[in-house]
N, C-alpha and C positions, 0 to 999 in steps of 0.2 A: 374364600377367600381368605387368607392370613389376615387380620385387619393392621397387622406391622408392615406387610409388604408395600411396595411400590413396581410397578414392570419398565422393564427397560426396553428398548432396541437400540442397535446399534448398527448404523449404517453400513453397507458392506465395503466398503473402501476401509474402516476403519476394523474389518475383520481380522485383518492380520494381529492383531492385539489381543484377540479375542480369546478364551479358550474355543475348541472346536463344537462342546456342547452347548455354548450358548448364543454359538451365532443365527441361528434357526430363531427366526419371529422375534416374541421378547422372554423378556427373563427375569423371572421374579424374583425380588430380592428383597432381605430385611431391613428398614430403615428404624433406626434407634432416634429421629426427631430432634439428632442435635449435629450429626455431621453435615455437611454440607454436600450438594450433588455434585462436585469437582471432586468431593474424597469418592462419596460411591464410584464417580466414574473412574478413577484413577485405581480404585480398587480392583477393576474387571482387567486393568492392565492396558488400558489405553493414556497415552500421556496428553496432558489437558492442551499441547501444544499442537496439535493434531485435532481438537476439540475445534467446529465452528460452532455451528448455532445447536442451544440446547431450549427442545418445549416441552413444554409439560400441559399436555392436555390440550397441544394444538398451537400454546404459547409460551413468545420465549422467555426465556429465564436466565438469571446469572449464574456461573459456575458458584455462589456463596448461598443460592436458593438452598431452603432447607424441606428437603422430599417429608411429602407428609401421604400417610398410608392410603394408597391406591392411586397413587395418579398413575399415569403411562409418561414415560419419558422418553423420545426421540433424541437421539444423539447423532449427531450431522456430522460430515469434516469440514475441515476449512476450506472456506469457499475459494477460488481461483479468478485472476488473479490476488494473492492474498496481499493487503494492505499494513504495511510495519508506519504504525505515526511516529511523530516523535523525535524520528533522527535520519542525517540518510542513510540509504539502504547499504549495510554493510556484513559482512559475514564472518566465522569463526567456525573454524573445523578442525575435529580434532584429529589424534596422531593418525586414524585408520583411512584417512580421507586425504591423504595425499595427492593422488590424479587427480580429482575434483579441486582441488586448491590448486594446483597447476593450469588445470582446463579455464576457469573462472578467469580464474588473472589474466590468460593468455586473452581472455573477453574483454579485460579493462574493469572487472569488477573487482571489487576492494575487497580482499580475500585473508585475513590470518589465516596463520596455521602454526600448532602447536606438531613439530617435528616429534617430541619424546611425550611422554606419559608424564602430565606434570600432576594429575589427578582431576576428578570432577569437581573440590570445592575453585581450585583455582583457573579451571576451564568457568565457573561460573561466573568467581570472581571478574573475570578478564572479560566475560562479556556484559557483565552491571556497567564495569566501568569503564568499556569503550561502546555500549550503546550497538553491539554486533548481536547479529540474529546466531544463534549456534545450530552447525549443523551436524548433525551427531546420529547414530545408528547403536547409542546405549539409551537405554530406555530412564534406567536410573540418572542419567544428568541429565534429562529434559524432565526429571521432575522436579530435580531443584528450586525451591523460592529465588534463590540468588537469580536466576537468569534474567537478563533483561529480556529478551526472545527465543526461542528456538524451534528447529522443526528436523522431524524423523525424514534421516535418508534414508529410501525404500529397499533399493537396489541393492546389490555389492556391483553391478557390474558399472564401471565410470560414464560409458555413453549414457546406460540409464539414470544412472546419478545426474548429471550434466542436464540429459533433457527433462526430468521430475524440477530442478530448481529453477531451471528457467521458464516452466511452462507453471509452478506455485508464484513466485516473485517477480517476474515481468522485468527484472533488471535492467538497466542501463546498459548498451555493450559497445564500449570504446575498444575493439580487439588494436595488440598490437600496441599498447600504452603502459602497461607495467608489463614487472620483472617477474616472471614465473618461480624463481627461486627466491625472491623475498617480498614481494608487490609493491614493491619503489615502482614510481614513474619511470615514465623513461623519455630520455633526449638522442636528438639527434646526436650523431659523432661523426669525425672525422678518421680516418688510417692511421693517419699522424697519432693522433692522440691514441689510439686507440694498440699501437705498434707491440706495448710491451708482452699485450694478450694476445697476437695473432701471430700463427704459423704462420712461414714464409706459402705454402699453396693457398690459406685465406688471403694474405696480402696480395696474391695476383690475382686470385679468381674471383675479389668480390672488392667492391666502391661503398655501396651503402649500409652505412652501418649507425646504431642503436647502444647508448650505454646507461646502464640504469641510475639513476641519482643518488640512489640511499647504499648501495654494496660495489657503484661501480661496472658490474659484470657488461661484457660486449657483447652484442647481438648482430645476428646478422642471417641471410635466408642463404642457411647451409643444407644440409643434407635431408635433414628429417622437419623441410619448411612444407613440402607439399603432403605430409601428414598434420601439420597445423593447421595449413590452411583450408585442410578437410570439413576439421576440428570450428574452427570461425565460418567458413560457409554453411555448414548445418544450423549453426545457433542462430546465423543471420535467416538462414530460409525459414526458421523455426519462428519468428519472429514476424516474418512478412506475412505467413499463413495467419498468425495468432491476430495482426491487422486484417 
């Protein structure tokens, strides 16, 4: 064995980030005696946001550990549910995750969303300033050191994305309490208060309304309510099964 090598084994749950040739068993990697283990893991393509325990010869070490020749490293995924200390759990989503943002808001989860591409530096800065977990499929963004916290969204399907986020972070759910358009809190409102937003048919057919305290948008149980109700029921059922 080369004296300047370490051996790294990446858990199957993280194989999506690793080249095919490095997925089976352990991978020999050169070590320079200076780079941290975190840097080595990132060089394999694995964002540190996705890494849980790092074991060196069976003992847990921090990402700042400097690997020594001959060490055997095991890279494990983040434990679930993941604990995010230091602030109330809330999220920030990039421009590509609009449907997921609306569904999290539907469930009452505090979710900020950028509907335009403001760039990775601005997103990372907002994550840090507002102490929000950055959700993205952009690995480069998740590697930015300014991020307060982050997580990779593994699927391109909104149903799977929502299931994964709920499973990973187990946020408290308060359905029907947030505006799906702007994330503001909802309040009960009368038909008279919302008259300028309601068409004649809506005024005649519905009696229960809510209004966003931030943007003023009106809500009622309209044509798409059954679809939204199904999203909510699946999420609540998942939480019950988890308990």
